[in-house]
C-alpha positions as CSV (number, residue, x, y, z in Angstrom):
1,M,14.5,-35.3,-5.1
2,T,13.5,-32.8,-2.4
3,Y,14.8,-35.1,0.4
4,K,18.3,-34.7,-1.0
5,L,18.0,-30.9,-0.5
6,K,17.0,-31.0,3.1
7,L,19.8,-28.7,4.3
8,L,18.7,-26.0,1.8
9,R,17.9,-22.7,3.4
10,V,16.9,-20.5,0.4
11,L,14.8,-21.8,-2.5
12,D,13.6,-19.3,-5.1
13,L,11.4,-21.0,-7.8
14,E,9.3,-17.9,-8.6
15,C,10.3,-18.1,-12.3
16,I,9.7,-21.8,-12.6
17,V,6.3,-23.4,-12.5
18,V,6.0,-26.2,-10.0
19,G,3.3,-28.9,-9.7
20,E,1.3,-30.5,-7.0
21,S,3.8,-33.3,-6.6
22,F,6.4,-30.8,-5.5
23,L,4.0,-29.4,-2.9
24,D,3.5,-32.8,-1.5
25,R,7.2,-33.2,-0.8
26,M,7.9,-29.8,0.6
27,H,8.0,-31.2,4.2
28,Y,11.5,-32.6,3.5
29,L,12.9,-29.1,3.3
30,V,13.0,-28.6,7.1
31,H,15.8,-26.0,7.2
32,L,14.3,-23.5,4.7
33,R,14.3,-19.9,5.7
34,Y,13.1,-18.5,2.3
35,L,10.7,-20.1,-0.2
36,A,9.3,-18.7,-3.4
37,I,7.2,-20.8,-5.7
38,H,5.2,-20.4,-8.9
39,L,2.0,-22.4,-9.3
40,K,-0.1,-22.9,-12.4
41,G,-3.4,-24.8,-12.3
42,Q,-6.8,-24.7,-10.8
43,G,-7.7,-24.4,-7.1
44,Y,-4.4,-25.3,-5.3
45,I,-4.6,-26.0,-1.6
46,L,-1.3,-24.6,-0.2
47,P,0.6,-27.1,1.9
48,S,0.9,-27.0,5.6
49,L,4.1,-25.3,6.7
50,G,4.0,-27.0,10.1
51,G,7.1,-29.1,9.2
52,L,9.0,-26.1,8.0
53,G,9.7,-24.8,11.5
54,H,12.5,-22.4,10.4
55,L,10.7,-20.8,7.4
56,E,10.6,-17.0,7.7
57,T,9.5,-15.9,4.2
58,F,7.0,-17.6,1.9
59,K,6.1,-16.1,-1.5
60,V,3.5,-17.6,-3.9
61,K,2.9,-16.6,-7.5
62,S,-0.2,-18.1,-9.1
63,N,-2.6,-17.7,-12.0
64,S,-5.6,-19.2,-10.2
65,D,-7.3,-19.0,-6.8
66,L,-5.6,-20.6,-3.9
67,H,-6.9,-22.1,-0.6
68,L,-5.1,-21.8,2.7
69,P,-5.6,-24.6,5.2
70,Y,-5.7,-23.5,8.8
71,I,-2.7,-25.6,9.8
72,F,-0.7,-23.5,7.3
73,W,-0.1,-21.0,10.1
74,N,1.6,-23.6,12.3
75,A,5.0,-22.4,10.9
76,G,5.9,-20.6,14.1
77,N,8.7,-18.5,12.6
78,L,6.9,-17.3,9.5
79,R,7.4,-13.5,9.3
80,H,6.6,-12.6,5.7
81,L,3.8,-14.0,3.6
82,H,3.2,-12.7,0.0
83,I,0.5,-14.2,-2.2
84,D,-0.1,-12.5,-5.6
85,H,-3.5,-14.1,-6.3
86,Y,-6.8,-14.5,-4.5
87,C,-6.4,-16.8,-1.5
88,S,-9.0,-17.9,1.0
89,L,-9.1,-20.0,4.1
90,C,-10.5,-23.4,3.4
91,R,-14.2,-23.5,4.3
92,E,-14.2,-27.1,5.7
93,E,-11.3,-26.3,8.1
94,S,-12.1,-22.7,9.2
95,A,-14.3,-24.0,12.1
96,Q,-11.4,-25.8,13.6
97,I,-9.4,-22.7,14.4
98,Q,-9.5,-21.7,18.0
99,L,-11.1,-18.2,18.4
100,N,-8.3,-16.9,20.6
101,E,-5.4,-18.3,18.4
102,K,-2.9,-15.6,17.3
103,Y,-0.1,-15.7,14.9
104,E,2.2,-13.2,16.5
105,N,5.4,-13.6,14.4
106,L,3.9,-12.5,11.0
107,Q,5.1,-9.0,10.2
108,S,4.2,-8.5,6.5
109,F,1.3,-9.8,4.5
110,T,0.6,-9.3,0.8
111,T,-2.5,-10.7,-0.9
112,S,-4.3,-9.7,-4.0
113,V,-7.9,-9.4,-2.8
114,L,-9.7,-9.4,0.6
115,T,-13.4,-10.0,0.6
116,N,-15.9,-9.2,3.3
117,H,-16.2,-12.8,4.4
118,I,-15.8,-13.4,8.1
119,R,-12.8,-15.8,7.6
120,E,-10.6,-13.2,6.0
121,K,-11.5,-10.6,8.6
122,D,-10.7,-13.1,11.3
123,T,-7.4,-13.8,9.6
124,L,-6.3,-10.1,10.0
125,M,-7.5,-10.0,13.6
126,R,-5.2,-13.0,14.3
127,L,-2.1,-11.0,13.2
128,P,-1.6,-8.6,16.1
129,N,2.0,-7.7,15.3
130,L,1.5,-7.1,11.6
131,R,3.7,-4.1,10.4
132,K,3.0,-4.2,6.6
133,L,-0.2,-4.9,4.7
134,S,-0.7,-4.7,1.0
135,C,-4.0,-5.8,-0.5
136,R,-7.1,-4.9,-2.6
137,F,-10.6,-4.7,-1.1
138,S,-13.2,-6.2,-3.3
139,E,-16.6,-4.9,-4.2
140,S,-18.1,-7.4,-1.8
141,Y,-17.4,-4.8,0.9
142,H,-20.5,-3.0,-0.5
143,Q,-18.6,0.3,-0.9
144,Q,-17.9,0.5,2.8
145,L,-14.3,-0.3,3.9
146,P,-13.4,-2.4,6.9
147,E,-11.9,-1.1,10.1
148,L,-8.2,-1.8,10.6
149,H,-7.6,0.1,13.8
150,F,-7.1,-3.2,15.7
151,L,-3.7,-3.6,13.9
152,H,-1.9,-1.6,16.5
153,H,1.6,-2.2,15.1
154,L,0.8,-1.6,11.4
155,E,3.3,0.9,9.9
156,F,2.9,0.4,6.2
157,L,-0.5,0.1,4.4
158,E,-0.9,-0.2,0.6
159,A,-4.6,-0.6,-0.2
160,S,-6.7,-0.3,-3.4
161,Y,-10.4,-0.8,-4.1
162,Y,-11.2,-3.6,-6.6
163,N,-14.5,-3.1,-8.3
164,E,-15.0,-4.7,-11.7
165,L,-18.4,-3.1,-12.2
166,C,-17.3,0.4,-11.3
167,S,-20.6,0.9,-9.6
168,G,-19.5,3.8,-7.5
169,P,-17.0,5.1,-4.9
170,C,-16.6,3.8,-1.4
171,R,-19.0,5.6,0.9
172,H,-16.9,6.0,4.1
173,M,-13.3,6.2,5.1
174,F,-12.3,3.2,7.2
175,K,-10.7,3.5,10.6
176,L,-6.9,3.4,10.4
177,P,-4.4,2.4,13.1
178,S,-2.5,5.4,14.7
179,S,0.8,3.6,14.2
180,L,0.8,4.1,10.4
181,K,3.9,5.8,8.9
182,Q,3.4,5.1,5.2
183,L,0.0,5.0,3.5
184,T,-0.9,4.4,-0.2
185,L,-4.5,4.5,-1.3
186,S,-5.8,3.8,-4.9
187,Y,-9.2,3.9,-6.6
188,F,-11.4,4.5,-3.6
189,R,-12.9,7.7,-4.9
190,L,-13.8,9.0,-1.5
191,A,-15.1,12.5,-0.7
192,W,-12.3,14.9,0.3
193,S,-14.0,15.4,3.7
194,N,-12.8,11.9,4.6
195,I,-9.2,12.9,4.4
196,S,-9.4,14.2,8.0
197,T,-9.0,10.6,9.1
198,I,-5.6,10.6,7.4
199,A,-4.6,14.0,8.7
200,D,-5.2,12.7,12.3
201,L,-2.6,10.0,12.0
202,P,0.1,11.2,14.4
203,K,3.1,9.3,12.9
204,L,2.3,9.4,9.1
205,E,5.5,10.3,7.1
206,A,4.6,9.3,3.6
207,L,1.3,9.5,1.7
208,E,0.5,8.5,-1.8
209,L,-3.0,9.0,-3.3
210,H,-4.0,7.5,-6.7
211,Q,-7.6,8.3,-7.6
212,A,-8.3,7.9,-4.0
213,F,-10.5,11.0,-3.6
214,E,-12.8,12.8,-6.0
215,G,-14.0,16.3,-6.2
216,E,-12.8,19.5,-7.9
217,E,-11.4,21.1,-4.7
218,W,-9.2,19.9,-1.9
219,N,-9.5,22.4,0.9
220,V,-7.2,21.2,3.7
221,G,-8.7,23.8,6.1
222,D,-7.6,23.4,9.7
223,H,-6.3,19.9,9.2
224,K,-2.5,19.5,9.6
225,F,-0.2,16.7,8.5
226,L,2.3,17.3,11.2
227,E,4.9,14.6,10.4
228,L,4.3,14.2,6.7
229,K,7.6,14.3,4.7
230,F,6.6,12.8,1.4
231,L,3.4,13.5,-0.6
232,K,2.5,12.0,-4.0
233,L,-0.7,12.8,-5.9
234,R,-1.4,10.7,-9.0
235,N,-4.3,11.2,-11.3
236,I,-6.1,13.3,-8.7
237,R,-8.8,15.3,-10.6
238,I,-8.9,18.4,-8.5
239,A,-8.7,21.9,-10.0
240,R,-8.1,23.8,-6.8
241,W,-5.9,23.0,-3.8
242,K,-6.3,25.2,-0.8
243,A,-3.6,24.8,1.9
244,T,-1.0,26.7,3.9
245,A,2.6,26.1,4.9
246,D,1.2,25.1,8.3
247,S,-0.8,22.3,6.7
248,F,2.4,20.4,5.8
249,P,5.0,21.9,8.1
250,R,7.7,19.2,7.6
251,L,7.1,18.3,4.0
252,E,10.3,17.5,2.1
253,Q,9.2,16.1,-1.2
254,L,6.1,16.8,-3.3
255,V,5.3,14.6,-6.4
256,L,2.5,15.4,-8.8
257,V,1.7,13.0,-11.6
258,D,-1.1,13.2,-14.2
259,C,-2.8,16.1,-12.3
260,R,-3.9,17.8,-15.5
261,Y,-6.8,19.7,-14.0
262,L,-4.8,21.2,-11.1
263,E,-4.4,25.0,-11.6
264,G,-1.4,25.3,-9.2
265,V,0.3,24.3,-6.0
266,P,-0.6,26.6,-3.1
267,L,2.0,29.5,-3.2
268,S,2.3,29.4,0.6
269,F,4.3,26.2,0.1
270,G,7.2,28.5,-0.6
271,E,7.2,29.1,3.2
272,I,7.8,25.4,4.0
273,Y,11.5,25.5,4.9
274,T,12.0,21.8,4.8
275,L,10.8,21.4,1.2
276,N,13.7,20.3,-1.0
277,V,12.1,18.6,-4.1
278,I,9.0,19.3,-6.2
279,E,8.4,16.9,-9.1
280,V,5.8,17.5,-11.7
281,N,5.1,14.9,-14.4
282,R,2.4,15.1,-17.2
283,C,0.6,18.2,-15.8
284,N,-0.6,21.4,-17.3
285,C,1.3,24.7,-17.9
286,P,-0.2,26.7,-15.0
287,L,0.8,24.0,-12.5
288,A,4.4,24.0,-13.9
289,S,4.5,27.8,-13.6
290,S,3.3,27.7,-10.0
291,V,6.0,25.4,-8.8
292,R,8.6,27.6,-10.4
293,E,7.2,30.6,-8.6
294,I,7.5,28.7,-5.3
295,Q,11.2,28.0,-6.2
296,E,11.8,31.7,-6.8
297,E,10.3,32.5,-3.4
298,Q,12.5,30.0,-1.8
299,K,15.6,31.5,-3.4
300,E,14.6,35.0,-2.2
301,M,14.5,33.5,1.4
302,G,18.1,32.2,0.8
303,N,17.1,28.6,0.1
304,E,19.1,27.5,-2.9
305,Q,18.5,23.8,-2.3
306,L,14.9,23.4,-3.6
307,S,15.0,21.3,-6.8
308,V,12.0,21.7,-9.2
309,R,11.6,19.1,-11.8
310,V,9.1,19.4,-14.6
311,W,8.6,16.5,-16.9
312,N,6.2,16.3,-19.9
313,S,4.1,19.3,-18.9
314,D,1.9,20.9,-21.6
315,S,4.4,23.7,-22.0
316,E,7.4,21.3,-22.3
317,P,5.9,18.1,-23.7
318,K,9.0,16.0,-24.2
319,K,11.6,17.5,-22.0
320,W,12.9,16.9,-18.5
321,L,14.1,20.1,-16.8
322,E,15.8,20.3,-13.4
323,D,16.5,23.7,-11.9
324,N,18.9,24.1,-9.0
């Protein structure tokens, strides 16, 4: 049937389970630009895309582990690869890859788990122009994260730590590329002293932290997030946050979710002239009061644009308030 669809350019089967027989006939779809499939079964080996020379986006949804043959990468125009289950390079074929071979067109890569095996590390090193990476790092990294500084064009990184045994936090912050503009970290439970690595990123504009650091106090100290415009803290169990307006001189939006231990936002944030939104969700009463105090300070300076939104705080458990 697939040979009758050889002129097809977009095929989205993400909501329909396909079988191995379909994968065997994919080479007929030579004009595809976009392909999304849903696999159900055990240990699929993804097909080679060498015959799909025009394919730019490939999305795979699966309920079991997948295997990626090295010739998969022969699709020269592939720019976006998204796999929502664990996927590894086939062992018997990994030795056939040339050490200097690069896949320069791939710009975004999403995969569920990366392990510490040399094949997966080599895969990332073969993607020199990658701009977006979303993944989980497994406990096989032995609580020490990999270095990603070799991804010189990476702008967006969404990374979480996957540890079924919950044996402990990661020990060290990994090296990040200076090109990063957006960064999301989850479940790493790093010491706050490691955040200096993030503050040193010269182009970072958006930062989201979800249980990424642990400790009762975040003392920003002399570190400055010079280009940061958006900051979101979720389920960060700090009680004290010490910072000045100079720490976040260009901050525009601050979002706090499930920060029930935090006693308040630094009052000096009222001096950040670029700040236009503070959003507080499921936090305590002192924190809600502190952001309203910041809003009053902004009004006294003539800034009527700061919007403070408090949602489900301890003082207003079921109410969304917006003050202009």
